[in-house]
C-alpha positions as CSV (number, residue, x, y, z in Angstrom):
1,M,73.4,78.5,165.8
2,T,70.7,77.5,163.0
3,S,68.6,79.5,160.8
4,P,64.9,80.8,161.7
5,D,63.6,77.5,159.4
6,G,66.5,74.4,161.2
7,N,68.0,74.2,158.1
8,L,71.0,76.0,158.0
9,E,73.5,75.1,161.2
10,V,76.9,76.9,161.3
11,A,79.3,75.7,164.1
12,V,82.7,77.2,165.4
13,D,86.1,75.8,166.6
14,F,89.5,76.9,167.5
15,S,92.9,74.9,166.4
16,D,96.0,74.4,168.9
17,E,97.5,77.8,167.2
18,G,94.6,79.8,167.7
19,H,93.0,79.5,164.2
20,M,89.6,80.1,164.3
21,Y,87.4,78.2,161.8
22,Y,83.6,77.8,160.9
23,T,81.8,75.1,159.3
24,L,78.6,75.1,157.1
25,S,76.0,72.5,157.3
26,F,72.4,72.7,155.7
27,N,69.9,69.9,156.0
28,G,72.5,67.8,158.0
29,E,74.8,67.8,155.4
30,V,78.0,70.1,155.9
31,L,79.3,72.0,152.4
32,L,82.1,74.0,154.1
33,E,84.3,72.7,157.1
34,N,87.3,73.7,158.3
35,S,86.9,76.9,156.4
36,R,89.0,79.9,158.2
37,L,88.3,83.4,160.0
38,G,90.7,86.9,161.0
39,L,92.4,89.1,158.9
40,S,95.7,90.8,159.4
41,M,96.6,94.4,160.2
42,A,100.0,96.2,159.5
43,D,100.1,96.5,163.3
44,E,97.6,93.4,164.1
45,D,97.6,89.6,163.3
46,F,94.2,88.6,164.0
47,S,94.5,85.0,162.0
48,T,96.0,83.4,164.7
49,G,96.7,83.3,168.4
50,L,93.1,84.1,169.1
51,S,91.6,83.4,171.7
52,L,87.5,83.6,173.1
53,V,86.2,85.7,175.5
54,Q,82.6,85.7,174.7
55,V,79.5,84.4,172.7
56,S,76.5,86.2,172.3
57,D,73.3,85.1,172.9
58,V,71.6,84.5,169.7
59,V,69.2,87.1,168.6
60,R,66.1,86.3,166.4
61,I,65.4,90.3,163.8
62,T,63.2,90.6,161.2
63,D,63.8,93.2,159.0
64,E,61.3,95.1,156.3
65,Y,62.2,97.6,153.6
66,Q,61.6,98.7,150.2
67,L,63.2,98.9,147.0
68,K,62.3,101.3,143.9
69,T,63.9,98.2,140.9
70,G,65.4,94.7,141.9
71,K,63.8,91.5,142.1
72,R,60.7,92.5,144.2
73,A,59.2,95.5,146.1
74,N,58.5,94.8,149.5
75,Y,61.3,92.8,151.5
76,N,61.1,91.2,154.6
77,Y,64.7,89.5,156.2
78,E,64.7,87.0,158.9
79,Y,67.6,86.6,160.5
80,K,69.5,84.9,163.8
81,E,72.9,86.9,164.6
82,Q,75.4,85.9,167.2
83,S,78.7,87.7,167.6
84,W,82.1,86.0,169.2
85,L,84.5,88.5,170.9
86,V,88.2,87.4,170.6
87,V,91.6,88.7,171.5
88,N,94.4,88.1,169.2
89,A,98.3,87.8,171.7
90,N,98.4,91.1,172.3
91,D,94.7,91.3,173.9
92,A,92.8,93.4,171.0
93,Q,89.7,92.7,170.0
94,M,87.8,91.5,167.1
95,E,83.9,90.3,167.4
96,V,83.4,88.0,164.2
97,V,79.6,88.3,163.7
98,F,77.4,85.6,162.3
99,R,74.3,85.7,160.7
100,L,71.3,83.1,158.9
101,S,68.4,83.1,157.5
102,K,66.7,81.1,155.6
103,D,68.8,81.4,152.4
104,G,72.1,81.7,153.7
105,F,74.9,82.6,155.5
106,A,77.3,85.8,156.6
107,F,79.7,87.1,158.3
108,R,81.9,89.8,159.0
109,Y,84.7,91.8,161.4
110,R,84.1,94.9,163.5
111,F,86.7,96.0,165.6
112,P,85.2,97.9,168.6
113,D,88.2,99.5,170.1
114,S,88.8,103.0,169.5
115,S,92.1,104.7,168.0
116,D,92.5,107.8,165.7
117,E,95.6,105.5,164.0
118,V,94.1,104.4,160.9
119,K,94.7,100.9,160.7
120,E,95.5,98.8,157.8
121,I,94.4,95.8,156.9
122,V,96.5,93.8,154.1
123,S,95.0,91.0,154.4
124,E,92.0,88.1,155.0
125,A,92.4,84.7,156.4
126,S,88.6,84.2,155.1
127,S,88.2,81.3,153.7
128,F,85.3,78.8,151.8
129,R,86.4,75.4,152.2
130,F,84.1,72.6,150.2
131,V,83.7,69.3,150.7
132,D,84.7,67.2,148.4
133,G,82.3,66.7,145.5
134,A,82.0,70.0,145.1
135,L,82.1,71.8,141.5
136,G,82.7,75.6,140.7
137,Y,80.9,78.0,137.9
138,L,83.4,80.6,138.0
139,S,84.3,83.4,136.3
140,P,87.9,84.7,135.5
141,M,89.0,88.0,137.2
142,S,90.8,89.6,134.3
143,V,94.6,91.3,135.2
144,A,94.9,94.8,135.9
145,K,95.8,97.1,132.9
146,T,95.1,94.2,129.9
147,G,92.6,94.4,127.4
148,W,91.3,97.0,124.9
149,E,93.1,100.5,125.9
150,S,94.6,98.9,129.3
151,T,90.9,99.0,131.2
152,N,90.7,95.3,132.6
153,P,89.6,94.7,135.0
154,S,86.1,94.8,133.0
155,Y,84.4,91.6,134.2
156,E,83.7,90.5,131.0
157,E,85.5,86.7,131.3
158,N,83.8,83.4,130.5
159,Y,82.6,81.4,133.0
160,Q,84.4,78.3,133.8
161,V,82.6,75.0,134.1
162,E,82.9,72.4,137.1
163,V,86.0,74.3,138.3
164,V,87.3,72.0,141.2
165,P,87.5,74.5,144.4
166,G,90.9,75.6,145.4
167,T,91.8,75.6,141.5
168,P,94.0,78.7,140.1
169,S,92.2,80.8,137.6
170,E,93.9,80.4,134.4
171,L,94.7,84.1,134.2
172,G,96.3,83.9,137.9
173,A,94.0,87.1,139.2
174,G,91.6,85.1,140.9
175,W,87.8,85.0,140.3
176,V,85.3,87.3,140.3
177,Y,81.9,87.5,142.5
178,P,79.4,86.1,141.8
179,A,80.2,82.2,142.1
180,L,78.3,79.7,142.0
181,F,78.9,76.4,143.4
182,N,76.8,73.0,143.5
183,V,77.1,70.1,145.7
184,G,74.7,67.6,143.6
185,D,71.2,69.8,144.7
186,I,72.6,71.9,146.6
187,W,73.5,75.3,145.6
188,M,75.3,78.1,147.3
189,L,76.5,81.5,145.7
190,I,79.4,84.0,147.3
191,S,79.3,87.2,147.3
192,E,80.2,90.2,149.3
193,A,77.8,93.3,150.6
194,D,78.0,96.5,152.5
195,V,81.4,97.7,150.7
196,D,81.9,101.0,152.0
197,R,84.3,103.7,150.8
198,N,86.9,102.2,153.5
199,Y,87.0,99.1,152.0
200,C,87.9,97.3,149.0
201,G,86.4,94.9,146.5
202,T,87.6,91.6,146.6
203,R,87.7,88.3,144.8
204,L,88.2,84.7,145.9
205,V,91.9,83.1,145.6
206,P,92.9,79.4,146.1
207,G,93.3,79.0,149.9
208,H,96.2,76.9,152.1
209,Q,93.6,74.4,151.7
210,D,92.4,71.3,149.4
211,L,89.2,72.2,148.2
212,E,89.5,76.3,149.7
213,Y,89.0,79.5,148.4
214,K,90.1,82.5,150.2
215,I,89.8,85.9,150.2
216,G,91.7,87.8,147.8
217,F,92.2,92.3,147.9
218,P,93.0,93.7,144.3
219,D,96.2,94.4,142.0
220,E,97.7,97.6,143.3
221,R,97.1,98.6,139.7
222,E,93.2,98.9,140.7
223,T,92.8,102.0,141.9
224,F,93.3,105.6,141.5
225,A,96.6,106.9,141.4
226,G,98.4,108.0,144.4
227,S,96.0,106.4,146.4
228,H,96.0,102.9,148.3
229,V,93.9,99.9,147.7
230,N,94.1,97.9,151.1
231,P,91.0,98.9,153.4
232,M,92.4,101.9,156.1
233,S,89.9,103.1,158.5
234,T,90.5,104.5,162.2
235,L,88.4,102.5,164.9
236,P,86.2,101.4,165.4
237,M,85.4,99.9,161.5
238,E,83.9,97.1,160.4
239,T,84.6,95.1,157.3
240,P,82.1,94.4,154.3
241,W,79.6,90.9,155.1
242,R,80.9,87.8,153.2
243,F,78.1,85.8,152.3
244,M,77.1,82.6,151.1
245,A,72.8,81.6,149.6
246,V,72.5,78.2,149.5
247,G,69.2,75.9,148.8
248,S,68.3,75.2,145.7
249,L,69.4,76.6,142.7
250,G,65.5,78.6,142.1
251,D,66.2,79.4,146.1
252,V,69.4,81.0,144.7
253,V,68.0,82.9,141.8
254,E,65.4,84.8,144.2
255,S,67.7,85.3,147.5
256,S,67.8,88.7,148.0
257,L,71.3,88.2,150.7
258,G,73.0,91.2,148.6
259,T,70.5,94.0,150.0
260,D,69.4,92.3,152.9
261,L,73.2,93.0,154.2
262,A,73.4,96.3,152.3
263,A,73.1,99.6,154.3
264,P,69.8,101.2,154.3
265,A,69.3,103.2,151.2
266,L,69.6,107.1,151.3
267,D,66.1,108.7,152.2
268,M,65.5,110.4,148.9
269,D,62.4,111.7,147.2
270,F,61.9,109.8,143.8
271,S,58.1,111.4,143.5
272,W,60.1,113.7,140.1
273,V,60.4,109.7,138.5
274,Q,59.0,108.5,135.6
275,P,59.7,105.0,134.7
276,G,61.1,105.1,130.6
277,I,63.0,103.1,128.1
278,A,67.0,102.4,128.8
279,P,69.1,100.7,125.9
280,G,72.3,99.5,127.5
281,A,75.3,98.3,125.8
282,G,79.3,97.9,126.7
283,L,80.5,100.0,123.8
284,F,78.9,102.5,121.5
């Protein structure tokens, strides 16, 4: 599948072991190669032993929306979407949904089966395996329950420059979003979107291949006492979008994929709101 302007292309492949991979190219240049797809539940494994059932037609969609704050008032999100339906060794179903727009790439997982049983996702195989020469500009995730009054993670660690993909964070807890990378004059920004109450926020951790980062889940201490960190939901369910803005540095700065991929905002009355001056500081 290619993006509406033809610049981005995603290709999907399967290994003999049933691992699902994708490759992402921009203007014919490979940016991500043999990157993993899939996840594991407590009672089902969707990271290996996968078989392809069906590939949907590519659909082209335009979404228009407005925001009260942000980079602009009016947004026009034009994208192509395609779903790949796979089954695991137990014939349980998972859909991998891909989107391509002029400024980036995104994917998420959907589980179309119906069940009143609560399912727990214990890990994601989802990864970003870069080509040789890629460099990252990354902020380490701070270790939970450290720092002032044990309030970490506070997302205030200094960014590290020219990090070779796959390098572990010096703090050992992964890297936060947004995570910026480049290959020459092509820039890529990784983050996530449409994270709801049933899913955790994630981070990047070293993958199993060279030059690779994968999705990592939070530390068990990063939650309210007595609650759980791992995503839990009945079926059907879908995961957040994993996305990568791609293009020049200016394209990445101007990209609105974070809101393009988010669920629509609540329809609320803003007629009473008046603009004003608002100071901000980390600590008073």
